[in-house]
Every structure is written in structure tokens, then in C-alpha cells.
C-alpha positions in Angstrom: 0.0 0.0 0.0 1.3 3.4 -0.9 1.8 6.1 1.8 -0.6 9.1 1.5 1.0 12.5 0.9 2.0 14.1 4.2 -0.5 16.9 3.8 -3.4 14.5 3.4 -2.8 12.3 6.5 -5.7 12.3 8.8 -4.8 9.7 11.4 -7.4 7.7 13.3 -7.4 8.1 17.0 -5.9 5.3 19.2 -8.0 4.0 22.1 -6.6 1.8 24.8 -8.4 -1.1 26.4 -7.7 -2.2 30.0 -4.2 -1.7 31.2 -2.6 -1.7 27.7 -1.3 1.9 27.8 0.2 1.5 31.3 1.7 -1.9 30.4 3.3 -0.4 27.3 4.8 2.5 29.3 6.8 -0.1 31.3 8.5 -1.6 28.2 12.0 -0.7 27.1 12.2 2.5 24.9 13.2 0.5 21.8 10.1 -1.7 22.1 7.9 1.3 22.7 9.2 3.0 19.5 8.5 -0.2 17.5 5.0 -0.5 18.8 4.4 3.2 18.3 5.5 2.9 14.7 3.1 0.0 14.1 0.3 2.0 15.6 1.1 5.1 13.6 1.0 3.0 10.4 -2.4 1.6 11.5 -3.6 5.2 12.2 -2.9 6.3 8.6 -4.3 3.1 7.0 -1.1 1.1 6.5 0.3 -2.1 8.0 3.8 -2.1 9.5 5.9 -4.7 7.8 6.6 -6.3 11.1 3.0 -6.5 12.2 1.2 -9.7 11.5 -2.3 -11.1 11.8 -2.9 -12.8 15.1 -4.1 -16.4 14.8 -7.4 -17.3 16.3 -9.3 -14.0 15.5 -10.5 -14.8 11.9 -8.5 -12.7 9.5 -6.3 -9.7 9.5 -8.4 -7.4 11.7 -6.4 -8.2 14.9 -2.7 -7.7 14.5 0.3 -8.3 16.8 3.8 -6.8 17.0 6.4 -9.2 18.4 9.6 -7.7 19.5 12.6 -9.6 20.9 14.7 -7.2 23.0 17.6 -8.0 25.3 16.6 -11.7 25.6 12.9 -11.0 26.3 9.9 -11.1 24.0 7.3 -8.3 24.1 4.0 -8.3 22.3 1.4 -5.7 21.5 -2.0 -6.6 20.1 -4.3 -4.1 18.3 -7.2 -4.1 16.0 -8.1 -2.3 12.9 -11.6 -3.8 12.6 -13.2 -0.5 13.1 -13.4 2.1 10.4 -12.5 5.2 12.4 -10.4 4.0 15.4 -7.4 1.8 16.2 -7.8 -0.1 19.5 -4.8 -1.4 21.5 -6.2 -4.5 23.1 -3.3 -6.0 25.0 0.4 -5.4 25.6 2.5 -8.0 27.5 5.9 -9.6 28.0 5.8 -13.2 27.1 7.2 -15.1 30.0 7.0 -18.7 28.8 10.0 -20.2 27.1 7.9 -23.1 25.7 7.6 -22.2 22.1 6.2 -19.2 20.4 2.6 -19.9 21.0 0.6 -17.3 22.9 -0.8 -18.8 26.1 -4.5 -19.5 26.1 -5.0 -17.1 29.1 -3.6 -14.3 27.0 -5.8 -15.2 23.9 -8.9 -15.3 26.2 -8.0 -11.8 27.6 -7.5 -10.5 24.1 -11.0 -11.9 23.1 -12.6 -10.2 26.1 -10.9 -6.9 25.3 -11.9 -7.1 21.7 -15.6 -7.5 22.8 -15.1 -4.4 25.0 -13.6 -2.5 22.1 -16.7 -3.3 20.0 -18.9 -1.9 22.7 -16.7 1.1 23.2 -16.6 1.8 19.4 -20.4 1.8 19.2 -20.7 4.3 22.1 -17.8 6.4 20.6 -19.4 6.4 17.2 -22.7 7.6 18.6 -21.1 10.3 20.5 -19.2 11.5 17.4 -22.4 11.7 15.3 -24.2 13.8 18.0 -21.5 16.5 17.8 
């Protein structure tokens, strides 16, 4: 996808679900920059080359950024399912050394937060149309 001209960028807002924003703030600066880049790309309608669809959520609407930094693995999960907002669903450090699979408890949490994002989006959209 081609980047829009700078003067024509109208980024979507980012909304944070649960503790995602606070969790990201505790990450190393390099990881925060990488996640921030992926979110900026999503805000302007692009997909960062290092963001990939997360398995188990039916398509490319839920994406994850995986960053290995200083021997640890960090993940950020966000959704672009909604036309006018990017939602950050979950940000966490993967603790398990047993493979690359995301633990079921994390997948379940992401599913619950995705449902919360859908509810929030409906409320947000209604509030935007009443302005």
C-alpha cells in the first residue's frame, strides 16, 4: 500500500483497552518505539511490515507486533476492525519459554478486550455523530 502524501494524513485516534497503555509504558524504549511505529502506520491506514495477523481471530483485523529485545519477548496486540479508530487490546511480555505460541489465558484476555472494544466503538461512534 502506498503512503498518502504528508498533507493528506488524517490519522485515526488510538483508544486503549484495559491496562494496555500502562503496560506499554513499562516496556524498554526501543520496544515502545517499534510498537508506536506500528500504531502510527495503522492510524494512517497502513500495516507495518513487522505487524502480522494474530491467529485465532479470523483474519487480518487483529494484529500483533512481536519484539525480541535483550533476551525478552514483548507483544502488542491491536485491532483495525473499526473504520475510524485503532484499538490497542493488550500489551505484554511473554514469559514462557515453551515455544512461540501465545498462552490461552492471553488469547482469552484479548478476546474479552476485543468485545469491550466493540462496545466502546459503538458508544464512541454515537457520541461523534451527535456533535
